[in-house]
C-alpha positions in Angstrom: 0.0 0.0 0.0 1.1 3.6 -0.7 2.5 5.5 2.3 0.3 8.6 1.6 -2.6 8.5 4.0 -6.3 8.9 3.1 -7.3 12.3 4.2 -9.5 10.9 6.8 -6.6 9.4 8.6 -5.4 5.8 9.4 -6.8 3.6 12.0 -9.3 6.2 13.2 -6.7 8.8 13.9 -7.9 12.2 12.9 -6.5 13.6 9.6 -4.8 16.6 11.2 -2.7 14.1 13.4 -2.0 11.8 10.5 -0.7 14.7 8.4 1.8 15.7 11.1 3.1 12.1 11.4 3.5 11.6 7.7 5.2 15.0 7.4 7.8 13.5 9.8 8.2 10.6 7.3 6.3 7.9 9.3 5.5 5.0 7.0 2.2 3.2 6.6 3.4 0.4 8.8 4.5 2.8 11.5 1.0 4.5 11.4 -0.8 1.1 11.7 1.3 0.1 14.7 0.7 3.5 16.3 -3.0 3.4 15.7 -3.2 0.1 17.5 -1.4 1.6 20.4 -3.4 2.7 23.4 -0.8 5.5 23.9 -1.2 7.0 20.4 -3.1 10.1 21.5 -0.6 10.8 24.3 2.3 10.7 21.9 0.8 13.0 19.3 2.1 16.3 20.8 5.6 15.0 20.7 5.6 14.6 16.9 3.5 17.4 15.8 4.8 19.7 13.0 3.1 22.7 11.3 0.4 21.7 8.9 0.5 23.0 5.4 -2.4 24.9 3.7 -3.2 26.0 0.2 -1.0 28.7 -1.1 0.1 29.6 2.4 -0.4 33.1 3.9 1.4 34.9 1.2 -0.3 33.3 -1.8 -3.7 33.7 -0.4 -3.3 37.4 0.4 -1.8 38.0 -3.0 -4.8 36.3 -4.8 -7.3 38.3 -2.7 -5.5 41.6 -3.1 -5.1 41.3 -6.8 -8.7 40.4 -7.3 -9.9 43.4 -5.2 -7.6 45.8 -7.0 -9.0 44.7 -10.3 -12.7 44.8 -9.6 -14.7 46.5 -12.4 -15.7 50.1 -11.9 -19.5 49.3 -11.8 -19.2 47.7 -8.4 -20.0 49.8 -5.3 -17.3 52.4 -4.6 -16.9 51.2 -1.0 -15.5 47.9 -2.3 -12.7 49.6 -4.2 -11.3 51.8 -1.4 -7.8 51.1 0.0 -9.3 50.0 3.3 -11.7 47.6 1.5 -8.8 46.1 -0.5 -6.7 45.6 2.6 -9.7 44.0 4.4 -10.3 41.6 1.5 -6.5 40.8 1.4 -6.4 40.1 5.2 -9.3 37.7 4.9 -7.6 35.6 2.2 -6.0 33.2 4.7 -8.9 33.4 7.2 -10.2 29.7 6.8 -6.7 28.5 7.5 -6.7 30.5 10.7 -9.6 28.2 11.7 -7.4 25.1 11.4 -5.8 25.2 14.8 -5.5 22.7 17.6 -7.0 25.4 19.8 -10.4 24.9 18.0 -10.3 21.2 17.2 -14.0 20.8 16.3 -13.9 23.8 14.0 -10.7 22.5 12.4 -12.1 19.0 11.7 -15.5 20.3 10.5 -14.2 22.7 7.8 -11.1 20.9 6.7 -12.8 19.0 3.8 -14.0 22.4 2.4 -10.5 23.1 1.1 -10.2 20.3 -1.4 -12.0 17.9 -3.7 -10.5 14.7 -5.1 -12.1 14.8 -8.5 -11.0 11.3 -9.4 -13.2 10.0 -6.6 -16.0 12.6 -6.9 -16.5 11.7 -10.5 -17.4 8.2 -9.6 -20.9 9.5 -8.8 -21.3 10.9 -12.3 -22.5 14.5 -12.7 -21.9 16.4 -9.5 -25.2 17.7 -8.0 -25.5 21.3 -7.0 -26.6 20.5 -3.5 -24.2 19.4 -0.7 -26.6 16.9 0.8 -27.4 15.3 -2.6 -23.6 15.0 -3.1 -23.2 13.3 0.3 -26.0 10.9 -0.5 -24.5 10.1 -3.9 -21.1 9.4 -2.3 -22.5 7.0 0.1 -24.5 5.2 -2.6 -21.3 5.0 -4.6 -19.6 3.4 -1.6 -22.3 0.7 -1.7 -21.7 0.1 -5.4 -17.9 0.0 -4.9 -17.5 -1.6 -1.5 -13.6 -1.8 -1.8 -13.6 1.9 -2.2 -16.2 2.7 0.5 -13.8 4.1 3.0 -12.2 6.4 0.3 -15.7 7.6 -0.8 -16.5 9.0 2.7 -17.6 12.6 1.9 -15.0 14.1 4.2 -12.2 12.2 2.4 -13.5 13.2 -1.1 -14.0 16.9 -0.1 -16.5 19.7 -0.5 -14.5 22.4 -2.3 -17.1 23.5 -4.9 -19.9 23.3 -2.3 -18.4 25.7 0.2 -17.5 28.0 -2.7 -21.1 28.0 -4.0 -22.5 28.5 -0.5 -20.2 31.5 0.3 -20.8 33.0 -3.2 -24.5 32.9 -2.5 -24.0 34.6 0.8 -22.1 37.3 -1.0 -24.9 37.7 -3.6 -27.5 37.8 -0.8 -25.7 40.6 1.1 -25.3 42.6 -2.2 -29.0 42.3 -2.8 -29.6 43.8 0.7 -27.1 46.5 -0.1 -29.1 47.4 -3.3 -32.3 47.6 -1.3 -31.0 49.7 1.5 -29.3 52.0 -0.9 -32.6 52.4 -2.9 -34.3 53.5 0.4 -31.5 55.8 1.4 -30.9 53.7 4.6 -27.6 53.0 6.4 -25.5 50.5 4.4 -22.5 50.4 6.7 -23.4 47.0 8.4 -24.1 45.2 5.1 -20.9 46.7 3.6 -18.9 45.0 6.4 -20.7 41.8 5.5 -20.0 42.0 1.8 -16.3 42.6 2.4 -16.1 39.6 4.8 -18.0 37.3 2.3 -15.8 38.5 -0.6 -12.6 37.8 1.4 -13.8 34.4 2.7 -14.9 33.5 -0.9 -11.3 34.3 -2.0 -9.8 31.6 0.1 -11.7 28.8 -1.6 -11.4 30.2 -5.1 -7.7 30.4 -4.4 -7.6 26.8 -3.3 -9.3 25.9 -6.5 -6.4 27.2 -8.6 -3.9 24.9 -6.7 -3.6 21.6 -8.6 -2.9 19.6 -5.5 -6.3 20.6 -4.1 -8.3 18.7 -6.8 -6.6 15.4 -6.8 -6.0 12.2 -4.9 -2.3 12.9 -5.5 -2.5 15.8 -3.1 0.8 15.2 -1.2 3.0 12.7 -3.1 2.0 10.5 -6.0 -0.2 7.3 -5.2 -0.9 4.3 -7.2 0.9 3.4 -10.5 3.8 5.8 -11.1 5.3 5.2 -14.5 6.8 8.7 -14.6 8.6 8.3 -11.3 7.0 11.3 -9.6 7.8 11.9 -5.9 5.9 10.0 -3.2 7.4 12.4 -0.7 4.9 14.0 1.6 6.6 17.4 1.4 5.6 18.4 -2.1 2.5 20.1 -1.0 4.0 22.7 1.3 7.2 22.9 -0.7 5.3 24.1 -3.7 2.5 26.3 -2.3 4.1 27.9 0.7 7.9 27.9 0.7 8.4 28.3 -3.0 5.7 31.1 -3.3 6.9 33.0 -0.3 10.5 33.0 -1.5 10.1 33.6 -5.2 6.7 34.9 -6.3 5.5 38.6 -6.0 2.3 40.4 -7.0 4.3 42.1 -9.8 4.9 38.7 -11.3 1.2 37.7 -11.1 -0.7 40.9 -12.1 0.4 40.8 -15.8 -0.8 37.2 -16.1 -4.4 37.9 -15.0 -7.0 37.4 -17.7 -9.5 40.1 -18.8 -12.8 40.2 -16.9 -14.9 37.2 -18.0 -18.6 37.3 -17.3 -19.8 34.3 -15.3 -22.8 32.5 -16.7 -24.0 29.8 -14.3 -21.6 30.1 -11.5 -21.8 26.3 -10.5 -21.0 25.2 -14.0 -18.3 27.8 -14.6 -16.6 27.1 -11.2 -16.6 23.3 -11.9 -14.9 24.0 -15.3 -12.4 26.1 -13.4 -11.6 23.2 -11.1 -11.3 20.7 -13.9 -9.0 23.1 -15.7 -6.8 23.3 -12.6 -6.7 19.4 -12.5 -5.0 19.4 -15.9 -2.0 20.8 -14.3 -1.3 18.0 -11.7 1.1 16.1 -14.0 2.9 19.3 -14.9 3.4 20.2 -11.2 4.8 16.8 -10.4 7.1 17.0 -13.5 8.5 20.4 -12.4 9.0 19.0 -8.9 10.9 16.0 -10.4 13.2 18.6 -12.1 13.8 20.3 -8.7 11.7 23.2 -10.0 10.4 24.1 -6.5 13.8 23.9 -4.8 15.3 27.3 -3.9 14.7 29.8 -6.6 13.6 27.0 -9.0 13.6 27.6 -12.7 12.0 30.2 -15.0 9.5 27.6 -16.0 8.5 26.7 -12.4 8.2 30.4 -11.4 6.0 31.0 -14.5 3.9 28.0 -13.7 3.3 29.2 -10.1 2.6 32.7 -11.1 0.1 31.5 -13.7 -1.8 29.4 -11.1 -2.0 32.4 -8.7 -3.2 34.6 -11.5 -5.9 32.1 -12.4 -7.1 32.3 -8.8 -7.1 36.1 -8.7 -8.9 36.3 -12.0 -11.6 33.8 -11.1 -12.1 35.5 -7.8 -12.6 39.0 -9.5 -15.0 37.4 -11.9 -17.1 35.7 -9.2 -17.4 38.8 -7.1 -18.4 40.8 -10.2 -21.0 38.1 -11.0 -22.4 38.2 -7.5 -23.0 41.9 -7.9 -24.6 41.5 -11.3 -26.8 38.7 -10.2 -27.8 40.4 -7.0 -29.9 42.7 -9.2 -32.0 39.9 -10.5 -35.5 39.4 -9.0 -35.8 36.7 -6.3 -37.8 33.8 -7.8 -41.4 33.6 -6.5 -42.3 30.7 -4.1 -44.3 28.0 -5.8 -46.0 25.1 -4.0 -44.3 22.3 -5.9 -42.3 19.3 -4.8 -39.1 21.2 -4.3 -40.7 24.0 -2.2 -42.6 21.4 -0.1 -39.3 19.5 0.5 -37.5 22.8 1.4 -40.4 23.8 3.7 -40.3 20.5 5.5 -36.5 20.8 6.0 -37.1 24.3 7.5 -39.6 23.0 10.0 -37.3 20.3 11.4 
């Protein structure tokens, strides 16, 4: 079996602990022995090392700031002030601040929101728009493929596009309230604060979605057949997205690579296409790593690759914020007593 752990952990140990052990180069056999030990939890603090998160602090702040600086002029002026841009930038790493041992329940609950293993998710066919339908479909796939049932647990496959859609809808809802308050000449300061928070929060997940290692089972070392001899080392994730970015990539490298504003059609469909495009770069990332492209200053090709991925995140975030504003002007659909509304109403009563 490969040494890379499933993201849910080994032997019932929480994922956050398993990652710390594997970062210290513990093998699969080591982990199995440790999981059987009644002293496992007592030993954990002795081996803990910092966890790695998508793009690290610098990458996430860069993505958010560039997106905020490039918002179209038809968005409300308060979103384009220096103070607003700084607020959105600060919030780029915010969900990673929730991944702390000081708040273990919060850390465990939201950890799967940062990734989706598309190879596994696609086993259910077309991904449904709703989080709970997706969960049900994954459990059904586990019954159909019993040997993969443990890997098809929803928290191991990940919820990346679902949290992104949900936060985007929060942003759109707040923008709709802003429009209404403005139309009635009422105080908009409270909803302005909410809009900036949602925009910054959204940026984290959109940024995660531009990082190839967040959309694949090969998220921290290659697993399974490996004809190209890619690394199985568990350090590739942080080596690429944190250490290399912090040492070598600057906003001035990324800004020129941002794409022109692209109107979003259906946000769910467009965002999934964005994730699938990101997935096409997994092999390239591993090939660059094989060439020591993420060691030290790397190579021109590896720096260009990394800046391109950061620019993709910033461009998509700008486009999604702009789409939320545009779509917030659309009328809210009327309530109809059909099967869906009855189902939603029943859920609200529980």
